[in-house]
C-alpha positions in Angstrom: 71.8 155.5 103.7 68.1 155.8 105.1 67.0 154.5 101.5 69.0 151.3 101.5 67.8 150.9 105.4 64.3 151.1 104.5 64.7 148.5 101.3 66.9 146.5 103.3 64.9 143.2 102.3 64.9 144.1 98.6 68.8 145.2 98.9 69.4 141.5 100.4 67.4 139.6 97.9 69.5 141.5 95.2 72.9 140.4 96.6 72.0 136.9 97.6 69.7 135.6 95.2 71.1 133.7 91.9 68.6 135.5 89.5 68.8 139.4 88.4 66.5 141.5 86.1 69.6 143.2 84.9 69.0 141.9 81.2 65.1 143.1 81.4 66.7 146.6 82.6 68.8 146.7 80.0 66.0 146.5 77.3 64.0 149.2 79.2 66.9 151.2 78.9 67.5 150.4 75.2 63.7 151.3 74.7 63.7 154.7 76.5 66.4 155.8 74.5 64.8 155.0 71.2 61.6 156.9 72.7 63.7 159.9 73.6 65.1 160.0 70.1 61.7 159.5 68.5 59.7 161.9 70.2 58.0 164.4 68.0 59.2 162.5 64.9 56.8 159.8 63.8 53.8 157.9 65.0 54.0 154.5 66.9 54.4 152.4 63.9 57.8 153.5 63.4 58.7 153.5 67.2 57.9 150.0 67.1 60.0 149.2 63.9 63.0 150.8 65.6 62.3 149.0 68.9 61.8 145.4 67.3 64.9 146.2 64.6 67.6 147.8 67.1 70.0 146.0 68.5 
């Protein structure tokens, strides 16, 4: 509860404004999942291809 009160402006904006960063957050979570799967296996080139091709 203390955390919500300290960020009251952000919480209010998130609940009242018509736009959201939900789509961006979903992409970030997908990329983080791919990075965890690829850890220690291959280089940046393969990771980049997986990020671009995975849906």
